[in-house]
VOPAGU-2260 file (C-alpha; in pm, 1 decimal, decimal comma):
REM VOPAGU-2260
SITE   aa  ch    i         X         Y         Z
SITE  MET   A    0   -4420,8    2703,8    -146,2
SITE  ASP   A    1   -4203,2    2861,0     129,2
SITE  SER   A    2   -4085,0    3206,5      87,2
SITE  PRO   A    3   -3695,6    3243,6      54,6
SITE  GLY   A    4   -3536,6    3284,5     387,8
SITE  LYS   A    5   -3179,3    3402,6     494,5
SITE  ARG   A    6   -2945,6    3371,7     210,8
SITE  GLY   A    7   -3213,9    3246,9      -7,6
SITE  MET   A    8   -3294,2    2943,3     110,6
SITE  SER   A    9   -3658,6    2828,4     229,5
SITE  ALA   A   10   -3728,1    2767,0     583,7
SITE  SER   A   11   -3830,3    2415,2     515,8
SITE  TYR   A   12   -3503,4    2341,2     331,8
SITE  ARG   A   13   -3298,3    2508,2     588,6
SITE  ALA   A   14   -3496,1    2270,2     842,8
SITE  ALA   A   15   -3412,5    1996,0     640,7
SITE  VAL   A   16   -3014,9    2099,5     671,7
SITE  ALA   A   17   -3012,6    2107,8    1026,0
SITE  ARG   A   18   -3218,5    1753,6    1045,8
SITE  VAL   A   19   -2930,9    1603,6     838,8
SITE  THR   A   20   -2643,1    1797,8    1046,6
SITE  SER   A   21   -2789,8    1702,5    1373,3
SITE  ILE   A   22   -2809,8    1351,9    1235,0
SITE  LEU   A   23   -2460,9    1328,9    1087,2
SITE  ALA   A   24   -2299,2    1540,9    1368,0
SITE  ILE   A   25   -2156,6    1244,0    1551,6
SITE  PRO   A   26   -2042,5     989,3    1308,2
SITE  TYR   A   27   -1898,7    1285,0    1038,4
SITE  GLY   A   28   -1689,2    1377,4    1371,5
SITE  PHE   A   29   -1554,1    1027,0    1450,3
SITE  THR   A   30   -1493,9     961,5    1050,5
SITE  VAL   A   31   -1290,7    1255,5    1054,3
SITE  THR   A   32   -1125,4    1194,5    1320,3
SITE  LEU   A   33   -1004,7     846,4    1249,3
SITE  TRP   A   34    -893,5     960,9     906,3
SITE  SER   A   35    -711,0    1234,9    1088,8
SITE  ALA   A   36    -536,8    1011,2    1324,4
SITE  GLY   A   37    -427,6     739,9    1042,5
SITE  ALA   A   38    -309,8    1007,5     790,8
SITE  LEU   A   39    -105,6    1132,4    1076,1
SITE  ALA   A   40      60,3     816,7    1186,6
SITE  PHE   A   41     113,8     763,9     829,9
SITE  ALA   A   42     288,3    1087,4     765,3
SITE  ARG   A   43     507,6    1038,2    1059,6
SITE  LEU   A   44     540,4     656,5    1079,8
SITE  GLY   A   45     558,4     582,7     714,0
SITE  PRO   A   46     324,1     333,2     525,6
SITE  PRO   A   47     170,7      60,8     744,4
SITE  GLN   A   48     196,5    -280,6     698,2
SITE  VAL   A   49     -81,1    -478,5     710,3
SITE  SER   A   50     -41,9    -581,5    1063,8
SITE  GLU   A   51      -1,4    -202,7    1185,0
SITE  VAL   A   52    -334,6    -177,6    1008,1
SITE  PHE   A   53    -513,7    -418,8    1214,8
SITE  LEU   A   54    -331,8    -241,0    1522,6
SITE  PHE   A   55    -464,9      81,1    1439,1
SITE  VAL   A   56    -826,9    -115,2    1428,6
SITE  LEU   A   57    -731,7    -252,9    1729,2
SITE  GLY   A   58    -665,5      76,3    1913,2
SITE  ALA   A   59   -1005,0     249,1    1754,9
SITE  CYS   A   60   -1177,0     -71,6    1908,8
SITE  ALA   A   61   -1048,7     -64,6    2257,8
SITE  GLY   A   62   -1078,7     277,7    2297,4
SITE  PHE   A   63   -1457,0     261,6    2212,6
SITE  ILE   A   64   -1509,1     -43,2    2392,4
SITE  GLY   A   65   -1353,7      48,3    2680,7
SITE  LEU   A   66   -1509,9     380,3    2732,9
SITE  ALA   A   67   -1860,6     174,7    2640,7
SITE  VAL   A   68   -1768,0     -66,2    2927,6
SITE  VAL   A   69   -1728,6     273,8    3162,4
SITE  GLY   A   70   -2087,0     423,3    3044,7
SITE  ALA   A   71   -2236,8      68,5    3006,0
SITE  VAL   A   72   -2457,3      79,2    3358,4
SITE  HIS   A   73   -2638,9     386,5    3174,4
SITE  LEU   A   74   -2724,1     226,0    2824,0
SITE  ALA   A   75   -3095,6     187,3    2765,4
SITE  PRO   A   76   -3216,4    -136,0    2595,1
SITE  ASP   A   77   -3193,8      51,3    2261,5
SITE  ALA   A   78   -2895,2     271,8    2132,0
SITE  PRO   A   79   -3123,5     609,8    2104,3
SITE  MET   A   80   -2958,3     879,4    1919,7
SITE  ARG   A   81   -3112,5    1147,3    2132,0
SITE  VAL   A   82   -2850,8    1398,9    2211,2
SITE  PRO   A   83   -2863,1    1768,3    2278,0
SITE  ALA   A   84   -2860,9    2025,0    1969,3
SITE  ILE   A   85   -2545,0    2162,9    2043,5
SITE  ILE   A   86   -2384,9    1846,1    1896,6
SITE  VAL   A   87   -2409,8    1984,8    1557,3
SITE  PHE   A   88   -2105,1    2225,3    1671,7
SITE  ASN   A   89   -1884,2    1929,5    1665,6
SITE  ALA   A   90   -1568,4    2034,1    1615,5
SITE  PHE   A   91   -1358,3    1813,0    1811,0
SITE  PRO   A   92   -1170,1    1621,7    1518,8
SITE  ILE   A   93    -970,3    1898,8    1549,0
SITE  VAL   A   94    -898,0    1836,6    1907,8
SITE  THR   A   95    -831,4    1489,0    1868,8
SITE  ALA   A   96    -590,8    1581,4    1556,8
SITE  ALA   A   97    -385,4    1807,8    1762,6
SITE  ALA   A   98    -367,6    1506,0    2023,4
SITE  VAL   A   99    -260,0    1254,4    1796,7
SITE  ALA   A  100      20,7    1511,0    1640,8
SITE  PHE   A  101     133,3    1571,2    1982,2
SITE  LEU   A  102     173,5    1215,3    2069,3
SITE  PRO   A  103     540,9    1107,4    2019,8
SITE  LEU   A  104     443,6     822,0    1755,0
SITE  THR   A  105     800,5     799,4    1606,8
SITE  ALA   A  106     920,6     722,5    1972,7
SITE  LEU   A  107     691,6     486,6    2056,8
SITE  GLY   A  108     766,8     287,7    1682,8
SITE  ARG   A  109     533,4     154,2    1421,6
SITE  PRO   A  110     337,7     -84,1    1579,4
SITE  VAL   A  111     249,8      74,3    1887,8
SITE  GLY   A  112     238,3     406,2    1750,3
SITE  TYR   A  113     -18,2     278,7    1481,6
SITE  LEU   A  114    -233,2     146,2    1810,9
SITE  ALA   A  115    -172,4     453,8    1984,7
SITE  ALA   A  116    -271,7     695,2    1750,7
SITE  SER   A  117    -633,4     539,2    1665,3
SITE  LEU   A  118    -655,6     488,4    2060,6
SITE  LEU   A  119    -589,5     812,3    2179,3
SITE  ALA   A  120    -817,5     938,2    1868,5
SITE  THR   A  121   -1087,4     727,7    1979,0
SITE  VAL   A  122   -1072,8     833,9    2339,5
SITE  ALA   A  123   -1054,9    1195,7    2298,3
SITE  TYR   A  124   -1324,7    1226,8    2061,8
SITE  VAL   A  125   -1575,5     999,6    2264,5
SITE  LEU   A  126   -1486,0    1245,9    2577,7
SITE  CYS   A  127   -1512,0    1537,7    2376,6
SITE  VAL   A  128   -1846,2    1495,1    2230,3
SITE  ALA   A  129   -1946,7    1337,2    2593,5
SITE  ALA   A  130   -1868,8    1678,1    2727,5
SITE  LEU   A  131   -2038,3    1861,5    2489,9
SITE  VAL   A  132   -2354,8    1651,6    2527,9
SITE  ARG   A  133   -2318,9    1716,0    2910,3
SITE  ILE   A  134   -2308,5    2070,1    2869,3
SITE  GLY   A  135   -2610,0    2060,7    2659,6
SITE  TRP   A  136   -2780,2    1889,4    2941,6
SITE  ALA   A  137   -2672,7    2114,2    3204,1
SITE  VAL   A  138   -2787,7    2424,9    2971,3
SITE  ARG   A  139   -3144,2    2282,1    2925,7
SITE  GLY   A  140   -3188,5    2171,0    3272,3
SITE  GLY   A  141   -3233,9    1752,4    3215,9
SITE  GLY   A  142   -3019,1    1501,0    3163,0
SITE  PRO   A  143   -2996,3    1163,5    2980,7
SITE  GLU   A  144   -3387,8    1034,8    2893,2
């Protein structure tokens, strides 16, 4: 049995927490990012119509697929989840929420506003996480496997 470590947690339990947070770091941040973008759009533009919900989804997909196309030349046959450990310090939903908050959604109008909110949130999140991954590679002196 492990002896208690820092703050009463055993070393193996702390290792399990580290494992889970490292696995969830990217999807957790993306979930919070899109939720924040939707909530900010809702708060500023009012409840979306069904078509505006689909525009929100379209904006997120367009941002994600657009960036995937940019990086497609570097894709491996399988999509590995091997990223530097620094990724657990993913606080980028705050950055993306701020970007969406400063987007003039009301000036864009409801349909375009919903599309723009998810597009901006997705692009900002992916680019921020990519920068963190790139920093991790630079720190450890490596690059993509």
